[in-house]
Residue, then its C-alpha position, 0 to 999 in steps of 0.5 A: m842764537t838758534p842752531l841750524f840743526r837739531r841733535k838726533a835724540a838717543a833711543g832712550e829719549r824717544s817716545v812711541t804712542l800707539i793709538r788704538k781701539s779695543g777689538c782691533h786685530l791690527c791694533d793687537d798686531a801693532e802692539r806686539v811689534i811696538e812692544k818688541v822693538c821698544g823693549e829691545l831699544g829701551v824706548s818708552w811707549e804708551q797706548k791711547d784708546i780713541a774711545d777715550d779721547r774725542a780729539l784722537y777719534d776725530q783725527y785718526w778713526e779711519q787710520i787706526p792703529v796709528v803710531l806716533v814717534d815723538g808726537r809725529q805720525h810714523t805710520f798707520w794700519r800696519v807697523d813694519e818692524s824694521r822701519l820702526r827700528k830704523e826710525l828709533a835707532g837711526 
């Protein structure tokens, strides 16, 4: 039987992916915010460069930086620290 609700994942079970490209100042800004928030909350995160992945390039090239939380798009262009913190902690 499938439950009607899903348990909210704990911070340590969450994951964040920053999709970026080199030389992007907004990507550098996003990295700093992600590093800070994820570090404080104990959330794992990774970076992926659109130059290394054609599918990511095709999907996100106009929106970078893009932040995925648990594989779903959370935001793009600018990362709001409090919004990301709320998503990961809430």
